[in-house]
N, C-alpha and C positions, 0 to 999 in steps of 0.2 A: 504493500500500500504506500510505500515511500514515493514510488513513481507517481501515484495519483496525487499525493500531496504536492509534489514538485510541479506537476502539470497545473494544478489549481492555482499555485502561486504565479506561474507564468501567465495564466489567462487573465489575471487581474491587472487593470490599468494602473499606470503610475500615479494618476490623480487619486485613485481609490486607496493606494498605499499611503499617500500623504495624509488623507483624511483620517485614516485609522492606524497610523504608524505605531502608536503605543500598544494597541490591541494585537496587531500582527507580530510585533516584537515579542509580546508575551507568549504567543503561540510558539514562536521559534525558540524561545528560551525555556519552554516547558511549563510556563506559568498558566496552565489551562484554565483554572478557576477565574483568574484575573481577566483572561482573554474573553471567556464566555460572558462575564459580567459586562465588559465593555461592548461586545458585539450586540448583546441584548439591548443595551441602552440605545445604540444606533438603530437597531431594528425597530424599536418602538417609535422611532421618528420616520419610519418608512424607507430606510436605507437598504436597497437590495444587495449591496455588497456585503453588508453585515449578515443578511440572511444566508448569503452564499458561504461565508466563512463559518457560520454555525453549522451549516450542512457538512462542510469539510471535516469539522470536528466530530460529527456523528459518524461519518464514513471512516475516520481514523480511530475512533474511540478515544479521543483526547479529552479527558475530564468528564466524559459521559460514556454510558454504555454504547458500544458500537451498534449502529442501527441504520440499515439502508432505508428502511421505511420512514424513520424520522428525518433522515437526510433528504429524502425525496420531498417531504412536506416543505422544508425550508428552501429547497431548490425551486419548487413550484412557486413559492412566494416571490422569489427573486425573478423568475422567468416571467411572471405576470406583469412585472415592471420593465419588461423588455431588456433584462440583463443577459446579454448573449453568453457570457461564460457559464452561467447556470444552465442554459439550454444545451450547451456543449456537453457538460457533465451528465445531464439527463440523457442525452443521446448515447453517450458512452455506456452508461449503466444499462440501458435497454439493449444496446448492441452486444454487450458482453454477458447478458443474462444475469446481471447482479440483482435484478428485481425479482428473480425467481424463474424467469424464462426469457429466452432471446426474443426480442420483438423488433425486427428490422424496420417495419413500417413506422413505428413510433420513433425509433432512433433517427431514421431519415427525416421525419417530420421536424424533430427538434434541430437537427443539423441545418435543415433548410431554413428554418426561422432565424437561426443565428447567422447563417450566411447572408441572409437578406439584411441583417443589421451590420454587415461588413466585418464579421469576425473571420479572420484568416484561417484559424484552426478549423472552424466549421466548414469553410470552403474546401480545405484539404480533405476533410472527412467525406464530403459530398463527392469530391473528385475520386477519392479512393473507391467509394461504393460504385460509381459509374464505370471506372476503369476496370475494376476487378469483377464487376457483376455481382455485388453483394445484395441479395434480395431482389434483384432485377436482372434483366438482360444487359450484358456488358455493352457499354457505349463509350469507348475511349474518347471520342470527339467531344462529347458533352463533359466528360470527366476532366479533360485537359482545359476546358473553358473555366471550370472552377479553380483548377490549379493556377491558371494564368491570373485570375483575379487575386488569388492569395499572394502570388509572386509580386504583383504590382503594388500590393499593400505592404510589401517588405518581408514576407515569409521566406526565410532562407531555404527551408525544405521545399517550398513551392518553387523557388527559383531553380533549385537543383533538379527537381523532377521535371520541370518544364524544359530545362536544358537537355536532360536525358531523353525526353520525348522527341525533341527536335533531332537529336542525334540518332535515335533509333526508329523514328517515324511512327510513334505511337500517338494516335489521335490527331496528328498533324503530318504534313509532308516533311520529309527529311530535309534539314537545312543546317549545315554545319556552322554557318555564320551566326545564326540565331542561337544555336546550341552553345557555342562559345560565349556569346554575349551573356546569356543567363547563368552559365556556369561560372564565368568570371565574376559576375555580380555577387554571387554567393561566396565564391572563394576569397574575394577581397575582404569579406567580413569574417573570414576564418572558418568557413564551413568545410570541414575536412573531406567529406565525400566529393564535393565539387573540386577541391584541390586535386584529389586523386584522379578524378575523371579527366581533368585538363591535362594532367601528366600523361595519361593513357592516350589522349588524342594527339599528343605531340610525338609519340613514339613512331 
């Protein structure tokens, strides 16, 4: 579950961190009771980020008994306020069967809603589902459109996958120049898979 907690941290905007810096620091330092108290205070004022963090604590069992059901309640509260990261986690929980059974339709629905709110991670998940044919007939062309949107919003993984798609002709026509452009864009920001891919292209 450490990966889930790390992902949740990544999904939260910088402004949200600034607003609840003390509470988030308390979680990172293991002061769970203090963190929960602070998050509940923010939640009472209608802050969806606080609802999201309370959900993560239930998923992790930090200061509370681990409960996906309770986490879902808080995630839904955040999602109702159009908080995209909560939608992404809801999608992941349904896709991975953490709610009791795998529900690809619900997962895709949450990813789609988050993608429409310009969440790059949700766009990548939608791209993955279309490219790989998860719960639907594979359609790499549509999948790469989602990946391109994420790449344009700065997703390093999106840039890498888009570059590789142009290199291999997946969902787009093969174009080494475009492949190199997107791989370089990710490599310049230290994305190791893109660095390795560029090295391979130069051999």
